[in-house]
N, C-alpha and C positions, 0 to 999 in steps of 0.2 A: 496632714489629713490625705487620705489614699481608698479610693472607691473600694469597694469589694468585691461587687459586679464588675470586673474591669475587664479592658482589650488593649490588644498590642498594644497599639500607639503609648502605651501607659505603662506596659509591666515591663518590656524589650527598651534595650538600646537599638536607636537607627540601624536598622539594616547597610550594609557596601550598597555603595551605589551603585552597583554594578544589579544587584539585585532588588532594586528598587523599584514600583510599581512610579512608570512613565507620568501617572498620571495624580501620581500622590507627588510630583515636583511642585516648588510652587516658588514664587517673588520671596519665601521669608523662609523656605526649608528647602532641604533636600528628600526628604522622608519621617515617614513618623517618628515622632519624638517623645521624650516623659515628657511630663506633665513638667519639672522642674528647669527643663531645657526653653519648652515655651517659656516659661513666666521670664527665665533670666534673658530670653530673647528679647522679652515683648520689655523690660524694664535696664536693658543696654546702653547707655550711653545717655543717662540723664545723669548730668552733674548737681545732685541732691546736696546741699549744706548740712551737718549739722544738725539734730533735733535739739533742742533747750533739754532739760532731766523734767521738767512741767510737761514741754508735749511729750514724750517720751512716757510717761506715766498717766497719761490723757487717757481714757477710753473714748473714743468715738461715737455715739448712737447714731445706730443708719437704719431709716427705717424703709421697707417698703412693703406695695403690697400683689397682692397674689394675683397681677397681671400681668403677660408678658411686656411690655412697657418695662418693664422695673425691672428683670432678670441680671441686667447686671451686678445690683448684688451682689446675692449668691452667686455668680462667679467670682467676684472677687473676693468672698470668705472662703468658698472652696477650693480654689488654684494655688490661695495662698498669695496672691498679688497684693492685697494689703497688707502681709505680713515684711512682703521683700520691698514695698519700700520702707520698713518701720511703720508700719500704722496699726495701732492699737484699736482696733473696730468692734463694737456691737451693733449686730444685724438683729434688726427685727422685723421680720413678716409676715405680717397680719391684719385685719380689716380696720381695724383700730387706729392704724401711721396715719392717715390722714387729721382724723382726732387728737392724736397726739401730737404732731406736727405743729395744728391748730394752737395747741397747748401750750408749746415750745418747751415740751418734752425730749426734741429729739433736737440734731443737731444739724440733721442732711436726714434728707431723706428724695427718694423717688414719688412723684407723686402728680397729682391731676392739679395742670398751674392756676385753674378757679381755686379751686384748695389755698393755697400760696394767697391769692389774690385777697380772694375773700378773709382768711387770718390778716394779712394786713393793714386790712378797711379796720379794723377790731383790734389794732393797736397791738397784737402779735410782733415781734421783730424779725421777719420773714422775709428775706429776697428772692428770689428765681436767681439762680450761680450759672449756671449751664445751663445748654440744650440735652434735652434724652429723645424726643419723642414729633415728631412731624404730622403725623398722621397715617391715618391706615389703620388697616387693624382692629378695627372696630366693627360691631356686625349687628345686621336684625337677621336672628338666630332661628328656622320655622320647623316644627316638624312635618316629614316627606307627608302626611297631608293634605299638607298645605300647598298648596298648585298657583296660586297667582292674587295678589295683594289681598283683593276685597274681601277671601276668605276670611280674613284675620277678623276683621267684625267682627263685637261680641265675641269674641272668642277670649281665651283666657291668657292673656300675656305680661310679661313684665316689663314696666317702662320705668319705675320709681316713683318717688312722690312728682305730683304733680309737673306731669314730662314735657308740658306744653310751655314750659320758663323755664325750668333749668334744665334741660336735656336738648339740645343744639340739634346732637344726631337724629332725635324723631321729631324736631320740629324741619328740617331738610329734610328729610326722608319722608312722613306721612305726604308730606306734598306732590314730594318728587311721585311716590305711588298709586298719589290720587285716592288715600282715604282719610278718614278724617283725624284731627288732629285733636280734636277731643279725647281724653282719656277713658272718661263716660261711656264713650261708647264701643268699648274694651272687660274683658274682666280683669283688672287690670292690676300688678302684685310689685313689691318694692321686696327685690332680693338679689344674695351676692349674685355673682358669676356661680360658681359650681354649684350652688346652689340651683338656680335656673335650671344648668346643664340634667342636675339628676330629674329635677321636675320634668323637664323634658323625657327622659328618657324613660321615665316612667308614665311617663302618658298624660301628667297630673298641670301639665302649660304645652301651650299650643308655641308661644316664642316667647325669643327674650331678644336684649337690648344686652351684649358684653365687648369686650376684648377678645383676644385671644389668649389661652388654647382653646378657649370655649367653644369656638367654635370648629376651629378644625377638631376637638375633638366629638364633637356633634357629625361629622363628618366621618371621622375614623369610626365612633361608632355604629353608625348605620341611622342615626336618628333623628338625623336633620342636615337641615343645609343654606347657606348665607341666602337672604335674599336680598339685599342691600350690604355694600362692602363703602365704610368711610372712606370719602378723598375731600380731602381739606385741600386739594391745589384745584380750586373754581378757576371759574372764567372772571371772577372781580380780584382775584388774588389770591396767595396761599395763603391756608387757614396751618393752626397749629395744634399742637395735642400737649401732653407729659412731659414735665420736665423736671429736672435736678433743685429743690429748694431746699435752702441754709438759713441757719438762726444766727442772727447777724452777734448775738451775745458770744458764739460760739466763733466766731467769725473774729472778730474782735481781739476776742481773749489769748484766742492762738489763731493768726494768719496762716504759719506756716503749715498746719496741718489743713487750716481747708483751702489752698494751697496744695496741696499733696494726696487730698481723697479726692480732688477735684480730676488730677492727674489721674488716678485708678479710675474713673469714672472713665477717660478714656481709653484707657489702657484694657478696662472688663469689656468693652465693646472692640476694639479690637481682637482679643478673646473670641471671643461671638462669631465675629466675621470671618476669620479664618480659620477656626475648626468648632464648626456649627456643631458635625456627630458630638463630638465632647461635653460640647455647650448643651445639647438638646439631653445626654446624661445626666447632667448637674440640674437643667430644667423640670427631667421629670423625677428626680428625688424633693426637688422642695417643693413643685408644683403638682405631685402625686399625680401623677400622667403619662402617659407614654411617652418612650424615647421618639417611638417613630413621629407624636403628636409634638412633640419637642422639634422637632427636624421643620416638618410644616410647616411649624409656627414660624420658625427661624426661617425658612423660603418665604414665606410671604412680607417679610420683615424685611430681610436684604437684598431679595432679586423679584419675585413677581409682582412687591405694592413700589416700590424701588426703594434706593436707600433710607426708609423712615428714619429707622436710629442711629443716632450719631450724634455729637457735642457742639459742632459751629452753629449756637445762636442765631437767628435770627427775627430781631426786634419786628421790622413787617410783615412778617407772618403774623405773629401775636394782634398786632392792632389790626388783619383784614381777618382775620377768628371775633374780634368784638370789635370790627365795625358792622359784620353777619348778627353778630349777636345782636347787635342792637338794632340791626333790620326784621327779626323775627320776634322780636321782643322777649332774649332771652338771660335771666340775668340781669335783671333792669338797675342792677344793687350795685353790676359790677361795669356791666359793658361801655360807660361813658372815662371810665378812669384813662389815664396815661399812665403806660403800661412800660414805662420808659422811667416813671417811678417806683416802680418795684421792683427793677432786676439793677443791679450792679457783676459786671465784670471782671471786675480788676482784682479779683481773685486768683481766677481761671487764666485770665490774661498774664496773671503773675508765676502761673504753675509750671512753665514749658512743653505743655501740649504742643502736643505734633496737626499738622495741618489736616482737617480729615479730607479734604477734597483730592491733596497729594497721595494720603492715605489709601481712598477708594481709587483711584489711579495708576497705583505701581504696586499695589496689593493685591489687590480684591477686584479688579476688574478683567484680568485678563484668565481670575481664576471661576468664578462667580460675576459674570457678565450677566448685568439687568438681562431680562427675558429668559433667562436661561428656564427651563423648564424642570419639573418637580422631579421628576427619574433619572435626570442627568445631576442635579444639583445631591441630589442623594450619594448615588454614584462617587462621586468626587465627592464629596463628605468623607464617605469613609474611607477611601485612599487616601485619602491625606492624612485621617490618623491610623490606618491600619488595619483596620477590621473589615472582615469577609460578610457581605450579606446571611441572614437567619446564625448568626455566632456571635450573636447579642442577644441579651432579653428582653423583657415586652417593654419591665420598668426597672430602674437603676434602684439602685442603695447603696447608701452613701455612710460611711463612717466617720462623723461630722463633728469629730474631736475639738 
């Protein structure tokens, strides 16, 4: 698989050391690399046993939906990380993934963790297998006409169905902003994130709650701005967000594949942290947003809001999230559950994955430190992948064979 509209880092061999831009040199590369070199570097050092014939032939059904929290799936497919690990993976990205996972029709998915809990309590054999996102990058996006929170009352806003008891963001933010929790005080809609953005752009909607890239897209397009950013790092204890969930039937029948696809998950995240420009190009094509929006999105996730995309699961974060949900009477059908009953890290722990904090300390902190402004992040990302500003298209096109 190769990019049709490509860039220097994937089209040519790395330059000689003397010719390399110093800002392109990192702890993980001496300059721009081909895609094959990047993937080979990520997968090197893992002593993986041979797969059985049954595992080699098995097609892993992996799902995600169009939220930045789920971007690792598209990276794994396009870069060849899955294939490099000997995995045969069918990646499906659409708005029906949570439903398919809940029905037990997928082996693994990137999805909201309450989706997994909802399915599990209805006897679907799902469990949380690894961390994916600890919070941040969910927003209350408002049109540029809205300057103050109180101006939202009576306006057209997409909060989803029964947000008072189903949407923790709304339960928290309405209280924080001092506006009514009762969705009847607004003209409320239930729409997909991309449809919300299009409606805001057309002037048919005044505000919406969404994950990125739909806040960055509103800013990039000049049609709106994020009034509130999700912050799960609460004084009462850090909360959490989306997870990697897995089907127990798949994991028990193919434990070696379960372990290896979880290892792939960590390598995809490493790829995004180390090569955010290239990851943004992939993101652009899969999510149908400008490359610049992809870079803005990754800057928010990896630098501006902390290292919120990660693979090291913290069960206490989930307990804290359930506690907050209980306090605000959000998802009372779930918030009293013992979350550890629905978590199984045995497959992840057997995967041989690298320690996340060590990875960040050694590879990312020296290159993209927390607090780095977007302009500096962007310049460094372009240099690492050998791309000059202004020499890439607005949108990416991929040959996704």
